[in-house]
C-alpha positions, 0 to 999 in steps of 0.5 A: 519508476525504477520499480514501475512493473513495466521497466522491471518487466524489461529488466527481468528479460535482460537478466535472464539472457545474463544469468541463465547458465551461471552459478551464484559465487558470492552472496553477502551484505555489508551495508545495511539494507543492501545486497551483493551477488556475484554470478560467474561460469560454472568452475570459475569461482576461484577468481575474485572478479565475477562476470556479473554483479547485482547490487540490491539497495532496498532502503525504506526511502529508496529501492533500486538495482544496479549492475556494477562491472566490478565489486571490492569485498570489505574485509570486515563488516560482511556477512554471507547471506543465502548460503543455499544458493552458492554454487547453483546454476540459474536455470531461468529468470521470471517476472510474475504477471501484473506484479513488481516482482520477479524470481531468479530460478536455481537449480534443485528447486531454489528460488530468489524473489526480487519483491520490488514494493517501494519501501516494502521491498524484499528479497525473499529465498525460497526452496520448494515453494517454502519460504527459508530466509529473507533479506528484511526479517520485519516484513514477517508477511513475506514468509507467508509468500507463495510463488503459485499464486504471485501472477495476477491475471486481470482480463484486459480486454476492450469489453472489459475496458469499456465496462470497467475502465482503464484504472481497474485494468491496468493497476500496473501503469503506476502514478506516472503513466497514470498521470500521463493519461489523466488529463485527457478528457476521455481515455479510449482504447486506442490511447491505452493500445498505444501506450501499451505498445510503447511500454513493450519497446520503451525508451528509458529517461534519465531526467531532474524533477525538483533536484532529484534524478528520475527513472522514467518511461514517459519523456514529458516532464522533468529535464531529460538528462540521458535516454537508453535501450538497455535497461541495466544501463538505464538502471545503473545510470539512475543508481549512480546519478542518485548516489552522486547527487550533494547532500544540498540538492538531496534534502532540498527536493525531498523537502519540496517533494513532501511540501507538494504531496501536502499542498495535493492534499490541501487542494483536494481538501478544498475541492471536496469542501466546495463539492460539498458547499454546492451541493448543500446550495443547489438542493432543496433547503430544509427551511423550504421543506418546513415551509411547505409542510406548514402550507399543507398541514391539512393535506397530510395523514397521520403516521404517513412516511413519504408525501408528495406536496406541492413546492411553490418555490419551484411551481413543481411536486416534492417529495418530503420524507416524514416521521410517522410517529410525529405530528406534520407541524413537529416534522416541521420543527425537525426540518426548521431544527435541521436548517439551522445546522445547515447553516451552521454546516455551511459557514463551517465549510466557508471557514474551512475553505478560507483557512485551507486556501490560507495554507495553500499561500503559505505552501506556495511561499515555502516552495518559492523560498526554498527554491531561492535558498543557495546554501545548505546552512541557510536551508537547514536553518529554514527547514528547522525554523519551520519544522520541514524535517522529512522522516523517511516511513518506516516498514509496518510491524506487527506491533503496528498493525495489530493488537499486541501481547506478550505472555509467557515468551509467546507473541499473541496478535489480535485483529483490530477489525474484519478487514484487519482479521483478514490481514492477520489471518490470511497474510502474517499468520503462519500455518503452524500458528494457533488460531483462535476465535469466539465461537458462532459470534462476530470478533476479533481474529487471534494468533499465538505465534509458534516457537520452534520445537515447543508445544503451546502451554495451556497457560498461553492457550488460555490467555489468547482465548480470554482475549478472543472472548473479550474482543467478541459479541461475548464479551459480557458473558460469564463464560465463552466457547473459543475455537482453537485450531492450527492456522492451517485449518483455517481458510477463506473462499472468495465468496466470503465477506471481510473477516470471515473464514472456514475452518475445517478442523477445531476444538472448543474451550470455554473460558472467561472473557479477560482482557 
């Protein structure tokens, strides 16, 4: 919950009271994925003790802000970051609407953006709304951050609630508040208003769940250790509780959390199979339709696609779909064949359910066993024997997300499908990158990464154009026309479908499709 929108909104308000008028005296990192900012009154930069500290721990498996009273900088393994901000005064702190992100605004049009997105959290420095530095350079999509588009206005009126439901209107609730509302048979507008009222004046709960400390906006669930009214105090206590827990409890809690996720997925799979089974069982069987057709062969005209026949199983009319190019008898044979497949499908579903229910029993037994283990040595032995190691989720790189080519020192990225094309062009491609696409046919978006101070070599453009031609509907043509243009001339409007764009300025080259 330390990265929940409603918590960050309270935290950013509190930070504004602390920081406005102060200057940034130091900004450095001495641990991987961590940043320390020290603020003081203007003119007091010479003091070693700062008036206010922000420590950002943005690890792949844990993201949290805390605010130590004092911090001693190490003499070694310490590097200064975001140097442009040193000695600049804080003008304001702003939380973005319906976003887990807030910005510390400095004079001279600098902004330090805190993007608290779980394992994709980052701190981004912007000047005049242009990204100039990142804490996590691997998150290349953050180079395209635009502060003017970060706010997410959502109509959250009672009318919209009645039309769309609360999940569409309040994606910012997150898992915890959604879990709180989920058990209710119906969630009405008054329920939502009550939740919003206590989110505006929240109490913060430090709880223990599955051996792990949890910062929460809700009292229910888990063992409450402490309560707080101040978001800074709450965040500090949560951070210290998390870093103080012993290795045994930490590892144990992480494994149990992973097992519970597997249990939830298994239960969902079983439920889905039962729904399919019920659908097959409650519907009209294919062999019954075949029998009805055979009983009415004389009443079915040739080349009929849909006909209403008497269903003697249920004593009512039944609409039956037929293949017009087949005789009624051949259509009946098709339904008999489908009936055999239907029985196989039912048998397969029952086997799947049985296998997953066995998995569920094994999962429950694993949880019981782990909870009873009392030593770290015994726990690690059990963990290894049952292959229960937990690997933190890594951040996505361009190599993971797109087809990736490296040619003569240049990176070439290729979209995998329409949705992936949008991701590449709208979020990952920079304005100065070169954008390519086969002309007048569907295909992959292709991007050549710009290298500072260099023009694009002809051979590199031809290589990327060959890929654009190959990953298009013109793959088998001898020559294919390919659009080549800087990314800044490619835009997308809301009325366009996935992968569709408008190219405002283009050159076209003819190229042979090549992989």
